[in-house]
N, C-alpha and C positions, 0 to 999 in steps of 0.2 A: 504493500500500500504506500502510495507516494506521500511525501510530507504535506503537499497541498490538501489532499483529501483528509488527512489527520487533522489539520488546522480547521478545515471546513466543518467537520463533524463535531470536534471539540468546541469550537466557537459557537456553533448553532445550539448545542445542548446546554452549554453554560449560560448563554443568553436566555434560553427558555427557562432554565431553573431560576434565573434572576427575575423572572416574570416580565421580561421585555416582550412587547407585542410581537406576534409571529412574523409579520411583514418586516419589521425592523430587524429582527433576529436573522431572517433570511438575507436581507440586504447587506447587513454588516458582516455576516459570515462570508458572503460572496466577495465583498471588497477586501477583507483580510486575506482571503485565499488567493486573490489575484496579486496581492502585495508580495507573495512568495517569489513570483517570477518577473514582475515589472515594478517600476517606481510608482509612487502615489498618484501623480497627475494622470498618467495613462490608465492606471487601474480605476481611478474615480471616474474619468471620462468614459471609459469603456463600459463600466457598470451602468452609468446614467444612460448611455447610448442604448444599451441592451434593454433597459427598462422602457425607454421611449419607443424604440422600434418594435418591441414586443407588444405594446399596446396599440400600435398603428395597424389595426385590423378591422375591416368592415364587419366581420362576424361578431366581434366583441361589442359592437354597438347594440346588439340585442340585449345584453345584460342590463344596462341602466333602464331600458324600456320595460323589461320584464319586472325589474325591481319596483319601478313606479306603478305598473299595473297591479302588482301584488299589494303594495301599500294602499292604493285606492280601494281595492277589494276588501282588504282587511278592515277598513274603516267604513265601508259602504253597506253594512248589513248583510253581506253575502254569506258569511260564516253562519249567522243565525238561520238563514233560509235553508242552507244545506243541512244543518243539524235538524231542523224541523222536518225536512223531507226524509232524512235517514231514520229519524225516530218513527215516522209514520210507516216506513217500510219494515223495519226489523226490531223496533223497540220492544214489542210485545213478546219476542222470543226469549227463552231462558238465556240470561247473560246479554240481553238485548241492548242495554245501554253501553256496554263495552263494544258491541258491534257498531252502534251508532257512532261512537267515538272514532273507531277505526275507519269506517266508511266516510265519515265527514272529513277526517284528516286526509284520506286518499283524494277526495274530491277537491278540497280546498288547497291541498298541496299541489295537485295537478294544475289548478287554476293560477295559484300564486307563484309556484316554482320555488318555494322557500319552506324548509322544514321547521325553522324557528318560528316563522309567521304562522304556520299551521298549528304548531304546539301552543302558541300564545292565543290565537283566535279561537281554536276549538277547545283547548284546555280550560280557558277562562269561563266558558259556558258550560261544558260538560262535567267538569270536576265537581262543582256544587250539586248538580243533578244526580251524579252517580253516588256521592256520599249520602245524599238525602235518601236514596233508595237502598241503602245498606251496603254499598261497596266500600271496601277498605280504602282509605285515602292513598296509601302507598301503591295499591294495585291500580287504582284509577290513574295515578300519575304515570305508572309504568306502561300502561296501555297507551296513554296519550303520547309519551315520549317515543316509544317504538314505532307506533303507526305514523307519526309525523314524518318519518324518513321516507315513506313510500312516495311522497310528492317529488322527491329528487330523482326517482326512477321513472315514474309516470310523467310524460311530457305535458307541457313544455317545461324544460329544466335547464337552469343556468349551468349546472355542472356538466351536462352533456355537451353544451356549447364549448365549454372549456376543454373537454376531452377532444372534441373535433379539432380545436386549435393545436393542442399538444401532440396529437397523432399525425399532424401534417396533412389533414384533409379528408378524414372520414366524414361522409355526408351527414349533416345535421338532421336532415329529413329522415334518413335511414335510422339514425340513433333515436330520434323521437318515436318513430313507429316501433322500433325494436324494444323500447322500454315498457310497452303496455303489458305484455304477458308476464314478464318477471315482476313488475309492480303489482299486478293483480294476484300473482302467486304469493308474494310476500304478504299482502293484505289478507288473503285467504288463510294462510298458515297462522298469522297472528289471531285471526278470528277463531280458528280451531282451538288454539291454546286458551283464549279468553273464555270460550264456551266450556271447556273442561274445568278450568279454575272456578268459574261462576257456578257450575253445577255442584262441584265438591264443596264450595264454601256457602252455597245457598244464597247467593246474591240476588237482589230483587230484579224485577223486570217492569217495563213500562206498561201503561194501559193500552189495550187494543184500540186502534183508530178506525173509524168507519171508512168505507171505500171512497165516499164523496170527499172526505177530508184529505185522504191520501192524494186524490186527483188535484185538489185545491193546492196542497203543498207542492206537488210536482210542478204545477203551472207557475207557482210563485218562485220556485228554484230554477225553472227552465231557462230564463235569460242568462243566469250565471253559468249553467251547464253548457249553454250554446257557445260560450267562449272557446271551450276546448275544441268543438267541432269547427269553428271558424278558423282558429289558429292552425291546428293540425291538418284539417281538410285543405286549407289554402296552400300549405307547404307541400303536402303530398301531391296535390293536383298541379303543382307548378305555377300557381297563380302569383305567389310571392315567395321571397326568400325568408329565412328564419329571422333576419333583422327587420325586414319589412313587416313580418307577422307580429313581432314584438311591438312595433309602433302601432299597428292596428289593434293589438290587445290593449294598449293604453287608451286609445280612442273609445274602444268598446267599454272598458272599465269606467271611463269618465261618463259615458252615456248611462251606464247602470247606476252610478252614484247619483246622477241627476234624476233618473227614473225613480229610485227608491227614496230619495229626499232624506237621506240619513246623514249627509255631510253638509254642513253649512259652507257656502262658497268662501267665507272668511277662513275656513280651515285648510283650504287648498294650498296656500303658500307654505304652511307648516308641513303638509304631506310632501310637497316638492322638496323642501329643505331636507327632510328626513331621508328622502330618496337619494338626494345628492350626497349626503354624508355616507350612506350605506354604499353607494356606488364608488365613492372615493376609497373607502376601506377595501372593497373587493378588488378594485383596479390596482391599488398599491400592492396587494397580495399577489395578483397576477403578474404585475410588472417585475417585482423582485424575484418571484418564482421562475419566471422566464430567464432572468439574468443568471440565476443559480443553475438552471438547466443548461445554459450555454457554457458555463464554467465546467460543469460535469462533462459535457461533450468535448471541451477543450482538453480535459485531462483523460479522455478516452475511457471514462467510467462505464458507459453503456457497453462498449466492446469487452471490457474486462469482466463486467458482471455476466454478460452472455457466455463468455468462455468459462467462467467459474461455475455457472449453473449447469451448463451442458457437460462439463467435466464430471459433475456429480452424477448426472443421468441424462440420457437422451430420450427417456420415456415421457410422453406428453402428460400422462396422469401425475407422475411424480413432480414434474416441473410446475404444473398448475397448482398442486398442493403446496409446494414450497412458496410460490408467489403469493398464494392466498394467505398463508401464515404470516409472511413478511408484511403484507398489506394490513392484516388485522392488527399487527403490532404497531405499524406506522399510524393507523387510524386512532389509536388510543392517545397519541400525544400531538398529532398534527391535524389541522383543519383540512377539509376535503379538497378545496381548490388548490392550495400549494402541493398537496400530495399527488394530485392528478398531474399537475404541470411538471413536477420533479421526477416522478417515477414512471410516467408513460414513456418518455424517451429511453428509459433504462430497460423496461420489461417488454415493450411492444416489439422491438426487433427480435427478441428471444422467441416470443410466442408465434410470430409470423414465420420464422424459420421452421417451426414445428407444425405449420399448416393450420394454425388457428386464425379464424377470421378476425380482423381488427374491430369489426362491429361487435362481435360476440365478446371480445376482450374488454371493450369499453363498458358495456353493460355489467359485465362481471366485476370490473374494477369499481364502478360506482356502487353497485350492490354491496360489495365488500366494505367499502369505506363508510357506507351508511351505518354499519354496525358500530364503527368507531365513534359516531356522533352520539351514541347512547351509552358509551363506555367511559368510566372514570379513567384517568384523572382529568382529562381535558374535554370530555364530551359536551359540546356546546348545547345540543338539544336536551341532553339530560339535565344540565344545570338550568336551562331556560324553563323546562317543564316543571322541575322541582320548585323553582322560584315562583312560578305562577300559582301552583297549588299550595305553596308554603309548607311543603313536606321536606324534611332533611334528605339530602342526596343519599346518605348512608341507609336510610329506611327504604329507598326506592330500589336499591340494587337487588335485594333478595327476590321480590316479585318479578323483577326483570329477568331472572335466570331462565325460567321456562320460555320466555319470549326470545331471549338470546338463542336458545336451542332451536326454536322455530326459524329464526333468521339464518342461523348457520346451516340448517338443513336446506332451506331455500337456496342459500349460496352454493351448496354442493350440487343441487339439482341444476341450477343455472350454469354452473361450471362444466358439468359433465354431460349435460343434455343440451347441446348448442341450438337444437331446433326450437327450444323455448324462446330463444332470442331471435332467431333468424327466420322463423316461419312467416311472421307477419310482413317484414320487409320484402321477402320474396313474393308474397301475394301481391304487393303493390309494385313489384318490379324495381325495387330500390337496392 
């Protein structure tokens, strides 16, 4: 291992342990690593240049638009309507309120593209209802946290756009379509675990809703659900690109906000400001991660990693298991966006040489890193969900264990049955 890589890893880990924000840790580690081979001025200018050129991408324009659309929908009464519709559909089943939480997170996450937004919007409404009906507060939080991650797999998803950039051109449309079955699989497995736990613990269920009320709630939620059809349908049909679809999503979300009349026009500047701040954080993460990725390539790390892994085994199953374990470890201490940008250039060439479709690997990677969002010590969705329900994180981990098991089983299925990922894109000719 070269001195530069030792400095990179040590600096990054030390900065993280000092509680320096991830983006700054990545940027500073990148700069210090470059100082091993070049003087300060060219090192600093090259790092800045790589950050700027990395962000100079038309595809990345989709991210601020999707962030704004998600913020508009989070404040526009959409979560409440999706929850009402889900309660009408499955609330009366045993463990029904847990089902409602999972389905509502899947729908809202798919619309907003944010796991934290889904955990906040759905958890703030569903947690009091579930506790009121006899659910344990820590189990309610665990269900909300694990199901919030489904929105990162079910499109539209910002992290799939990031993977498209990191992979060097995997189709965003194909990634979006490929995420449906794995996302639904994850949601279904979480519902199965929730049903078993609810049955064993004797948790309560919701009242049965008349058919007329079900139809009424469906009509009320239909404008929100239509966004998914408009965005994904337009991309698949070739009417617009992912970036143009994101802009259309903003316009559609703004129309819904005006239609539902739950946001005062005076609140719009605040929503815009919040979206700008979130975009700045995400873009800084992307820029510094791309600079670090360039340094890794400069030091031939992808080639060295490929040679090391293939020297261990040339068996596809063994290599995929090793990569999955490594990503599970990475996900416990690194946010998903930098993890995708840093590790895609390392692992993608390896799996491609083994005949694995980059589209399949992208969904596998996102699915894997979703587990890390629910895992201490850095799981952002775990801490967000626990904060919303005011339950200590230590109390949430135990009821999360069977949900972790379901997520890991889903990961294995997606890993070793590529048709789960690839069948829908093939149907659409992508």
